[in-house]
C-alpha positions as CSV (number, residue, x, y, z in Angstrom):
1,X,11.9,76.9,-43.3
2,X,14.2,76.7,-46.2
3,X,14.0,75.1,-49.7
4,X,13.7,71.3,-49.6
5,X,16.7,71.0,-52.0
6,X,19.0,73.4,-50.1
7,X,20.1,71.1,-47.2
8,X,21.5,68.3,-49.6
9,X,23.3,71.0,-51.6
10,X,24.9,72.4,-48.5
11,X,25.9,69.0,-47.3
12,X,27.5,68.2,-50.8
13,X,29.5,71.5,-50.7
14,X,30.7,70.9,-47.1
15,X,31.8,67.4,-47.9
16,X,33.8,68.8,-50.9
17,X,35.4,71.5,-48.8
18,X,36.4,69.0,-46.1
19,X,37.8,66.7,-48.8
20,X,39.9,69.5,-50.2
21,X,41.2,70.6,-46.8
22,X,42.1,67.1,-45.9
23,X,43.9,66.6,-49.2
24,X,46.0,69.7,-48.7
25,X,47.0,68.7,-45.2
26,X,48.0,65.2,-46.2
27,X,51.7,64.4,-46.7
28,X,51.9,61.6,-49.2
29,X,54.8,59.2,-49.3
30,X,57.2,59.4,-52.3
31,X,57.9,56.5,-54.4
32,X,60.9,56.6,-56.7
33,X,62.1,54.4,-59.6
34,X,65.6,53.6,-60.5
35,X,66.5,53.2,-64.0
36,X,66.5,49.4,-63.6
37,X,62.9,49.2,-62.3
38,X,60.0,48.2,-64.5
39,X,57.0,49.1,-62.4
40,X,56.0,52.2,-60.6
41,X,54.2,52.4,-57.3
42,X,50.9,54.2,-57.4
43,X,50.3,57.0,-54.9
44,X,46.9,58.2,-53.8
45,X,46.9,61.6,-52.3
46,X,43.1,61.8,-51.7
47,X,42.4,60.8,-48.0
48,X,39.4,58.8,-47.0
49,X,36.3,60.5,-46.0
50,X,35.1,60.5,-42.4
51,X,33.4,57.1,-41.5
52,X,29.8,56.8,-41.4
53,X,28.0,55.7,-38.2
54,X,27.3,51.9,-38.0
55,X,24.1,50.9,-39.8
56,X,23.9,54.0,-41.9
57,X,23.2,53.1,-45.6
58,X,25.4,54.7,-48.2
59,X,23.4,57.3,-50.2
60,X,23.7,56.7,-53.9
61,X,25.5,59.5,-55.6
62,X,24.5,61.1,-58.9
63,X,27.9,59.8,-60.4
64,X,27.9,56.4,-58.9
65,X,29.9,53.7,-60.8
66,X,33.4,53.1,-61.6
67,X,35.4,55.8,-63.4
68,X,36.3,54.7,-66.9
69,X,39.8,53.9,-67.7
70,X,41.7,56.9,-69.2
71,X,42.5,56.5,-72.8
72,X,45.8,58.4,-72.6
73,X,48.4,56.6,-70.4
74,X,50.7,59.4,-69.2
75,X,53.4,56.8,-68.2
76,X,53.6,55.8,-71.9
77,X,53.3,59.3,-73.2
78,X,56.5,61.0,-74.2
79,X,56.2,64.6,-76.0
80,X,59.9,65.0,-76.4
81,X,60.5,61.7,-78.2
82,X,61.1,63.2,-81.7
83,X,63.5,60.7,-83.3
84,X,62.3,57.1,-83.9
85,X,64.5,54.4,-82.6
86,X,67.0,57.0,-81.3
87,X,67.6,58.5,-77.9
88,X,66.7,62.1,-77.8
89,X,69.0,64.3,-75.6
90,X,67.6,65.3,-72.2
91,X,64.4,63.4,-72.9
92,X,64.0,61.5,-69.7
93,X,60.8,59.7,-70.9
94,X,62.3,58.4,-74.2
95,X,61.9,54.6,-74.1
96,X,64.9,54.4,-76.6
97,X,67.3,55.8,-73.9
98,X,69.4,53.5,-71.9
99,X,70.8,53.9,-68.4
100,X,74.1,55.0,-70.1
101,X,72.3,57.8,-71.9
102,X,70.6,58.9,-68.7
103,X,74.0,59.3,-66.9
104,X,75.1,61.9,-69.4
105,X,71.9,64.0,-69.3
106,X,72.2,67.6,-67.8
107,X,68.4,68.0,-67.1
108,X,65.0,66.6,-68.0
109,X,63.5,68.8,-70.9
110,X,60.1,67.6,-69.9
111,X,60.0,67.2,-66.2
112,X,56.3,66.1,-65.9
113,X,53.6,64.7,-68.2
114,X,49.9,65.2,-66.9
115,X,46.5,64.4,-68.2
116,X,43.5,66.6,-68.3
117,X,43.9,69.5,-65.8
118,X,40.1,69.8,-65.4
119,X,39.8,66.5,-63.4
120,X,39.8,66.7,-59.6
121,X,42.3,63.8,-59.7
122,X,44.7,63.2,-62.6
123,X,47.6,61.0,-63.3
124,X,51.1,62.7,-63.6
125,X,54.4,61.2,-64.6
126,X,57.3,63.0,-62.9
127,X,60.9,62.7,-64.3
128,X,64.0,63.9,-62.6
129,X,67.7,63.2,-62.4
130,X,69.7,62.0,-59.3
131,X,73.0,63.7,-59.7
132,X,74.3,62.4,-56.2
133,X,74.5,58.8,-57.6
134,X,77.5,57.6,-59.5
135,X,76.7,57.4,-62.3
136,X,73.6,59.8,-62.3
137,X,70.3,58.0,-62.5
138,X,66.8,58.8,-63.8
139,X,64.0,59.0,-61.2
140,X,60.5,58.2,-62.4
141,X,57.3,58.7,-60.3
142,X,53.8,58.1,-61.3
143,X,51.4,60.0,-58.9
144,X,47.8,61.2,-58.5
145,X,47.8,65.0,-58.5
146,X,44.8,66.8,-56.8
147,X,43.1,69.7,-58.3
148,X,42.7,72.3,-55.5
149,X,39.7,73.9,-57.2
150,X,36.2,72.9,-56.2
151,X,35.0,73.4,-59.7
152,X,36.6,70.3,-61.2
153,X,35.4,67.1,-62.9
154,X,35.1,64.4,-60.3
155,X,33.9,61.5,-62.4
156,X,33.5,61.1,-66.1
157,X,30.7,58.8,-66.8
158,X,30.5,59.6,-70.7
159,X,32.9,57.2,-72.2
160,X,33.0,58.6,-75.7
161,X,34.2,62.0,-74.3
162,X,37.4,60.5,-73.3
163,X,38.7,60.3,-76.9
164,X,38.0,61.9,-80.3
165,X,35.4,60.3,-82.5
166,X,36.8,58.9,-85.7
167,X,35.1,60.5,-88.7
168,X,33.3,58.5,-91.2
169,X,35.3,58.4,-94.4
170,X,33.1,58.8,-97.5
171,X,33.1,56.0,-100.0
172,X,30.8,54.7,-102.7
173,X,28.4,53.1,-100.2
174,X,27.9,55.9,-97.7
175,X,28.3,59.0,-99.8
176,X,24.5,59.5,-100.4
177,X,23.8,59.2,-96.7
178,X,26.5,61.8,-95.8
179,X,25.2,64.2,-98.3
180,X,21.6,64.0,-96.9
181,X,22.9,64.7,-93.3
182,X,25.4,67.4,-94.3
183,X,24.4,71.1,-93.7
184,X,26.9,72.4,-96.2
185,X,26.1,74.6,-99.2
186,X,25.2,73.2,-102.6
187,X,27.6,72.8,-105.3
188,X,26.0,75.1,-107.9
189,X,27.6,78.2,-109.4
190,X,25.0,80.7,-107.8
191,X,25.7,79.5,-104.4
192,X,29.4,79.8,-104.9
193,X,29.1,83.4,-106.0
194,X,26.9,84.4,-103.2
195,X,29.2,82.7,-100.7
196,X,32.3,84.6,-102.1
197,X,30.6,87.9,-101.8
198,X,29.5,87.4,-98.2
199,X,32.9,86.3,-97.2
200,X,34.7,89.4,-98.7
201,X,32.3,91.9,-97.1
202,X,33.5,93.3,-93.8
203,X,31.6,92.9,-90.6
204,X,31.4,96.6,-89.7
205,X,29.6,99.2,-91.8
206,X,32.5,101.7,-91.9
207,X,35.9,102.0,-93.5
208,X,38.9,101.3,-91.3
209,X,42.5,102.1,-91.9
210,X,44.1,99.9,-94.5
211,X,40.8,98.5,-95.8
212,X,40.5,98.6,-99.6
213,X,38.0,101.1,-101.1
214,X,35.0,99.2,-102.6
215,X,33.2,100.3,-105.7
216,X,29.9,99.3,-107.2
217,X,31.5,96.4,-109.2
218,X,34.8,95.5,-107.2
219,X,37.3,97.9,-105.7
220,X,39.1,101.2,-106.6
221,X,42.2,100.4,-108.6
222,X,45.4,102.3,-107.9
223,X,48.2,101.3,-110.4
224,X,51.5,100.8,-108.6
225,X,54.8,99.1,-109.3
226,X,55.3,95.9,-107.5
227,X,58.1,93.6,-108.3
228,X,59.3,95.8,-111.1
229,X,58.8,99.4,-112.5
230,X,55.9,98.1,-114.6
231,X,52.4,99.2,-113.6
232,X,50.2,96.7,-111.9
233,X,46.5,97.7,-112.3
234,X,45.1,95.3,-109.8
235,X,46.6,97.1,-106.8
236,X,43.7,98.4,-104.6
237,X,43.5,101.7,-103.0
238,X,43.5,101.5,-99.1
239,X,41.5,103.8,-96.9
240,X,43.6,106.6,-95.2
241,X,46.7,105.4,-97.0
242,X,48.2,108.4,-98.9
243,X,50.4,107.2,-101.8
244,X,52.3,108.8,-104.6
245,X,53.9,106.5,-107.1
246,X,55.1,106.4,-110.7
247,X,55.4,103.4,-113.0
248,X,55.9,102.6,-116.6
249,X,54.0,100.8,-119.3
250,X,55.2,99.0,-122.5
251,X,52.5,99.6,-125.0
252,X,52.1,99.5,-128.7
253,X,51.0,102.7,-130.1
254,X,48.9,101.1,-132.8
255,X,46.8,99.6,-130.0
256,X,46.6,102.6,-127.6
257,X,42.9,103.0,-128.3
258,X,42.2,99.5,-126.9
259,X,44.2,99.9,-123.7
260,X,41.8,100.9,-120.9
261,X,44.5,102.1,-118.4
262,X,45.4,104.9,-120.9
263,X,41.9,106.2,-121.1
264,X,40.3,108.9,-118.9
265,X,37.1,106.8,-118.3
266,X,39.1,104.0,-116.6
267,X,39.8,106.4,-113.6
268,X,36.6,108.5,-113.7
269,X,33.9,106.0,-114.2
270,X,34.1,103.9,-110.9
271,X,31.6,104.7,-108.2
272,X,32.9,104.4,-104.6
273,X,30.8,103.0,-101.9
274,X,30.1,105.4,-99.1
275,X,30.5,102.5,-96.6
276,X,31.7,99.0,-97.4
277,X,29.0,96.4,-98.1
278,X,26.1,98.7,-99.0
279,X,25.3,99.0,-102.7
280,X,22.0,100.8,-102.6
281,X,21.8,104.6,-102.5
282,X,25.4,104.8,-101.1
283,X,27.5,105.2,-104.2
284,X,29.9,108.2,-104.6
285,X,30.7,109.2,-108.1
286,X,34.1,110.5,-108.9
287,X,33.9,114.2,-110.0
288,X,36.6,115.5,-112.4
289,X,37.8,118.8,-111.0
290,X,40.5,119.7,-113.6
291,X,42.0,118.4,-116.9
292,X,45.4,119.6,-118.0
293,X,46.6,119.0,-121.6
294,X,50.3,118.5,-122.3
295,X,51.5,118.9,-125.9
296,X,54.7,117.2,-127.3
297,X,56.8,120.3,-126.6
298,X,55.7,120.0,-122.9
299,X,53.5,123.1,-122.9
300,X,50.4,122.9,-120.7
301,X,46.8,124.1,-121.2
302,X,43.8,123.8,-119.0
303,X,40.6,122.5,-120.4
304,X,37.3,124.2,-119.5
305,X,35.2,121.1,-120.4
306,X,35.7,118.2,-117.9
307,X,33.9,115.7,-120.0
308,X,35.3,112.3,-120.7
309,X,37.9,112.2,-123.6
310,X,38.9,109.1,-125.3
311,X,42.4,108.3,-126.5
312,X,42.8,108.5,-130.3
313,X,45.4,107.3,-132.7
314,X,46.7,109.8,-135.3
315,X,48.9,108.7,-138.2
316,X,50.8,111.2,-140.4
317,X,52.7,109.0,-142.8
318,X,55.0,106.8,-140.9
319,X,54.6,108.8,-137.7
320,X,52.1,107.6,-135.2
321,X,51.0,109.5,-132.1
322,X,48.3,108.9,-129.5
323,X,46.3,111.7,-128.1
324,X,44.5,112.2,-124.9
325,X,46.6,109.7,-123.0
326,X,46.5,109.8,-119.2
327,X,49.9,110.8,-117.8
328,X,49.0,111.8,-114.2
329,X,46.1,110.8,-111.9
330,X,45.4,112.6,-108.7
331,X,42.5,111.3,-106.4
332,X,41.3,113.5,-103.4
333,X,38.8,111.7,-101.1
334,X,36.9,113.3,-98.4
335,X,35.9,111.2,-95.4
336,X,34.2,111.6,-92.0
337,X,35.4,110.5,-88.6
338,X,32.7,107.8,-88.8
339,X,34.6,106.1,-91.5
340,X,32.4,107.2,-94.5
341,X,33.4,108.4,-97.8
342,X,31.5,111.7,-98.7
343,X,33.3,113.1,-101.8
344,X,35.7,111.9,-104.6
345,X,37.6,114.4,-106.7
346,X,39.9,113.7,-109.6
347,X,42.5,115.7,-111.4
348,X,44.1,114.4,-114.6
349,X,47.0,115.3,-116.8
350,X,46.5,114.2,-120.4
351,X,49.0,114.3,-123.1
352,X,50.2,113.2,-126.6
353,X,52.5,110.3,-126.8
354,X,54.9,109.4,-129.6
355,X,57.1,106.5,-130.1
356,X,60.0,108.4,-128.7
357,X,58.3,108.5,-125.3
358,X,58.0,104.8,-124.9
359,X,57.9,103.1,-122.5
360,X,55.3,105.4,-121.1
361,X,55.6,106.7,-117.6
362,X,52.6,107.5,-115.5
363,X,52.1,109.1,-112.1
364,X,49.4,108.3,-109.5
365,X,48.6,110.0,-106.3
366,X,45.8,109.6,-103.8
367,X,45.2,111.5,-100.6
368,X,42.5,111.7,-97.9
369,X,41.1,114.8,-96.4
370,X,38.8,114.8,-93.3
371,X,35.6,116.6,-93.6
372,X,35.2,120.1,-92.1
373,X,39.0,120.3,-91.7
374,X,41.6,122.4,-93.5
375,X,44.9,120.8,-94.5
376,X,47.9,122.2,-92.7
377,X,50.6,123.4,-95.0
378,X,54.0,121.9,-94.3
379,X,57.6,123.2,-95.0
380,X,58.5,119.7,-96.1
381,X,57.7,116.1,-96.0
382,X,59.7,115.0,-94.2
383,X,62.9,117.2,-95.0
384,X,62.8,121.0,-95.4
385,X,62.2,122.4,-98.9
386,X,64.4,125.3,-99.8
387,X,62.4,128.6,-99.8
388,X,59.8,127.4,-97.2
389,X,59.6,128.9,-93.7
390,X,61.1,127.3,-90.7
391,X,58.6,125.8,-88.3
392,X,59.2,127.1,-84.7
393,X,57.3,127.5,-81.4
394,X,57.8,127.8,-77.7
395,X,56.9,125.5,-74.7
396,X,54.8,127.3,-72.1
397,X,55.5,124.8,-69.3
398,X,57.5,121.6,-68.9
399,X,55.6,118.6,-70.2
400,X,53.4,120.4,-72.6
401,X,53.6,120.4,-76.3
402,X,55.0,123.0,-78.6
403,X,52.8,126.1,-79.2
404,X,52.9,127.5,-82.7
405,X,51.3,130.6,-84.3
406,X,48.7,130.1,-87.1
407,X,50.8,132.2,-89.4
408,X,53.5,129.8,-90.5
409,X,55.4,132.7,-92.0
410,X,55.6,134.4,-88.6
411,X,57.0,131.7,-86.4
412,X,60.7,132.7,-86.8
413,X,61.3,136.1,-88.2
414,X,64.0,138.9,-88.5
415,X,63.9,142.6,-89.3
416,X,62.7,143.7,-92.7
417,X,64.8,146.3,-94.5
418,X,63.1,149.2,-96.1
419,X,64.2,152.3,-98.1
420,X,63.7,154.6,-95.0
421,X,65.9,152.4,-92.8
422,X,64.2,153.8,-89.7
423,X,63.9,151.3,-87.0
424,X,60.9,153.0,-85.2
425,X,59.0,152.8,-88.5
426,X,59.9,149.1,-89.0
427,X,58.6,148.1,-85.6
428,X,56.3,145.2,-86.1
429,X,57.3,144.6,-89.7
430,X,59.1,141.4,-90.0
431,X,60.3,138.9,-92.7
432,X,60.2,135.1,-92.2
433,X,63.4,133.0,-92.1
434,X,63.3,130.7,-95.1
435,X,65.2,127.5,-95.3
436,X,68.4,127.7,-97.3
437,X,68.3,131.4,-97.7
438,X,71.1,133.5,-96.0
439,X,69.6,136.9,-95.2
440,X,70.8,140.2,-93.7
441,X,68.7,143.3,-92.8
442,X,69.2,146.3,-90.7
443,X,68.0,149.8,-89.8
444,X,69.1,153.0,-88.0
445,X,67.9,153.9,-84.5
446,X,68.1,157.6,-83.5
447,X,68.5,158.1,-79.8
448,X,67.8,161.4,-78.2
449,X,69.9,162.7,-75.3
450,X,66.9,162.1,-73.0
451,X,66.8,158.3,-73.6
452,X,68.7,156.3,-71.0
453,X,70.6,153.3,-71.8
454,X,68.2,150.9,-69.9
455,X,65.3,152.2,-71.9
456,X,67.3,151.8,-75.2
457,X,68.3,148.3,-74.4
458,X,64.6,147.2,-73.8
459,X,63.7,148.9,-77.0
460,X,66.4,147.4,-79.1
461,X,65.9,143.8,-77.8
462,X,62.2,144.0,-78.8
463,X,63.2,145.2,-82.3
464,X,65.7,142.4,-82.7
465,X,63.8,139.4,-81.4
466,X,60.3,140.6,-82.4
467,X,57.2,139.5,-80.5
468,X,57.3,136.1,-79.1
469,X,60.7,134.8,-80.1
470,X,60.5,131.0,-80.3
471,X,62.4,128.4,-78.1
472,X,62.4,125.5,-80.4
473,X,62.7,124.8,-84.1
474,X,61.3,121.7,-85.8
475,X,64.0,119.3,-87.1
476,X,61.9,118.4,-90.1
477,X,59.2,120.3,-92.1
478,X,56.5,117.9,-90.9
479,X,57.5,117.5,-87.3
480,X,54.5,117.2,-84.9
481,X,54.0,119.6,-82.1
482,X,53.4,116.8,-79.5
483,X,57.0,115.3,-80.2
484,X,58.7,117.8,-78.0
485,X,61.9,115.7,-77.6
486,X,62.4,115.7,-81.3
487,X,62.4,119.5,-81.5
488,X,65.7,121.5,-81.6
489,X,66.2,124.1,-78.8
490,X,67.4,127.5,-79.8
491,X,70.7,128.2,-77.9
492,X,70.6,132.0,-77.0
493,X,74.1,133.4,-76.5
494,X,74.9,137.1,-75.5
495,X,78.4,138.5,-76.7
496,X,79.4,141.7,-75.1
497,X,82.8,143.4,-74.5
498,X,84.2,143.2,-71.0
499,X,84.0,146.8,-69.8
500,X,83.4,147.8,-66.1
501,X,80.6,150.1,-65.2
502,X,79.3,150.4,-68.8
503,X,75.9,149.9,-70.3
504,X,75.9,147.3,-73.1
505,X,73.5,148.0,-75.9
506,X,72.4,145.1,-78.3
507,X,73.2,146.0,-81.9
508,X,73.0,142.7,-83.9
509,X,71.2,139.4,-83.7
510,X,72.8,136.5,-85.7
511,X,71.0,133.3,-86.1
512,X,73.1,130.3,-87.3
513,X,71.2,127.2,-88.5
514,X,73.1,124.0,-88.9
515,X,71.4,121.3,-91.0
516,X,72.4,117.9,-92.5
517,X,71.4,115.6,-95.2
518,X,69.4,112.7,-93.7
519,X,68.3,109.4,-95.1
520,X,69.1,107.7,-98.4
521,X,71.7,108.9,-100.8
522,X,69.2,108.8,-103.6
523,X,66.7,111.1,-101.9
524,X,68.4,112.9,-98.9
525,X,66.2,114.9,-96.6
526,X,67.2,118.3,-95.0
527,X,67.2,118.0,-91.2
528,X,68.0,120.8,-88.8
529,X,70.3,119.8,-86.0
530,X,71.4,122.9,-84.2
531,X,70.2,126.6,-83.9
532,X,72.2,129.3,-82.2
533,X,71.1,132.9,-81.7
534,X,74.0,135.3,-81.0
535,X,73.0,138.6,-79.5
536,X,75.9,141.0,-80.0
537,X,76.1,144.1,-77.8
538,X,78.5,147.1,-77.7
539,X,79.0,150.1,-75.4
540,X,76.3,152.6,-75.2
541,X,77.3,155.5,-77.5
542,X,78.0,158.8,-76.0
543,X,76.9,162.2,-77.4
544,X,79.6,163.9,-79.3
545,X,77.7,166.8,-80.9
546,X,74.1,167.7,-80.9
547,X,71.2,166.0,-79.1
548,X,71.0,162.8,-81.2
549,X,72.9,159.5,-81.5
550,X,72.5,157.1,-84.3
551,X,72.9,153.3,-83.7
552,X,73.0,150.7,-86.6
553,X,70.9,147.7,-85.7
554,X,71.2,144.5,-87.9
555,X,69.9,141.0,-88.0
556,X,71.3,138.1,-90.0
557,X,70.6,134.4,-90.7
558,X,73.1,131.9,-92.1
559,X,72.6,128.2,-93.0
560,X,75.6,125.9,-92.6
561,X,75.6,122.4,-94.1
562,X,77.3,120.1,-91.5
563,X,76.6,116.9,-93.5
564,X,79.3,114.2,-93.2
565,X,80.7,112.9,-96.4
566,X,78.5,110.0,-97.7
567,X,80.1,106.6,-97.5
568,X,78.7,103.6,-99.3
569,X,78.1,100.8,-97.0
570,X,78.5,97.1,-97.9
571,X,77.4,94.0,-96.1
572,X,80.1,91.7,-94.6
573,X,80.8,88.5,-96.4
574,X,78.9,85.7,-95.0
575,X,80.9,83.1,-93.1
576,X,80.2,79.4,-93.2
577,X,80.4,77.8,-89.9
578,X,80.3,74.2,-91.1
579,X,81.6,71.2,-89.1
580,X,82.2,67.9,-90.9
581,X,81.4,64.6,-89.1
582,X,84.3,63.0,-87.4
583,X,84.4,60.0,-89.8
584,X,83.9,62.1,-93.0
585,X,87.3,61.1,-94.4
586,X,87.0,57.4,-93.3
587,X,88.7,55.1,-94.3
588,X,91.4,57.4,-95.8
589,X,92.4,59.0,-92.4
């Protein structure tokens, strides 16, 4: 025994499946229309259902009744008809086009116009061109397309759903009635303020990249130059966006005490919200870590007291100076991986400003540090800085990243010269290769008569190359270890005299680093493009007298600037490809 409603449901589904199968197997006739025809023949692709036995009454369906006439007539709809009272090119449904226009069309830009695709049966206007005729003719067909899906709308018995409802336009007669039925917010000032605050608050209770940092009253301001070099104080600081800018201010020294952006309290008083949107027990105060004072002669002094200092105007005759003016601001914000601000530090540079220093230049910097992590020092950002060590490492296997030692001064090294100049005493003592510094070092290696050439070669190579000689050098000072394809491989070359049956002893290692200026002419960045390590060998010395032999071992590093001469580039002059109408000079020509 089954459910009483299961058998009618199965019959309905079987009837629908049989109808869809029969529709797919049917081959409808094709009716075409020449461009002189005024009517289109209708096609019905849905076949009749299987006949009922005689005497069986027709069961009333749940959607009995005629289908409402569609509001949109696809035969009269033309989406490519853009020009009123003119024929649009390749628009086969444009009523303004004549048979002469159709004969020069290359294709129909809109080959078919259909109604609602959710209906089981929908009208479709098909447009095509018959190029075999002379002249070419337009072919128009109006057909009933069948939706193969069983989940489709068979009959729409709700007439208002076939068109959009015309909204009621407010006027003096129905305004009060519309206000009573409206669910909108009231027009008082308190509602407007609360509505604005809710719309500005983010949906998630954490900071995301690029989201402005919120404070107890608004947002953390980070003055920056926008359209000009002048400072714009309404620029917000964005989460995880490190910035370092400088801008100028045009001020009147007589009013310096009234300008908030020159005072220390303007940058130290805001309280940053730990997470956006929460203003209770989630405010992080800004802690002043250091204050440097700069005098008129550019000398610096560190203040022990980090209390708030207000700017003050000092007059000495006709000379006016303003003291305790903010010259540099550095924010350091600590955050967690959950997007919360946990600490805010501030370092300030205050100074004395005279009229000779106007317009005043200020510098602002903000950086973000993740909690429980230590910042990794770099050798440049992005280009190398002269005097900092070269970043180098090795690749243990193909496809892996670059492995670097934690000691950045021990990634690429050479021998260190000492007063003793004894290579055995210098073993393990190295000096880093610093960018831009040409260096040379060496030592003396005393070989006894009992030491063989093969043993000496192994010992000298370890002295020259050190422990873990790298395979790659970073092109920039801030190159990431995972970007292996960007790193520069070290080309190792061995130079030895061609002598038969002789042992070659390495005596020198010469490292040549080629670099170039990269980027803008105003701020070029140093980029390493090639590194070559030449291992120079010579014949193993023979014993002339005594039992000892002395060999000079040396290492050297040279930096070669291979920058091409800078050439200023100019944009090509714009060309105007304008074509005049054929009757532009009528009636003169």
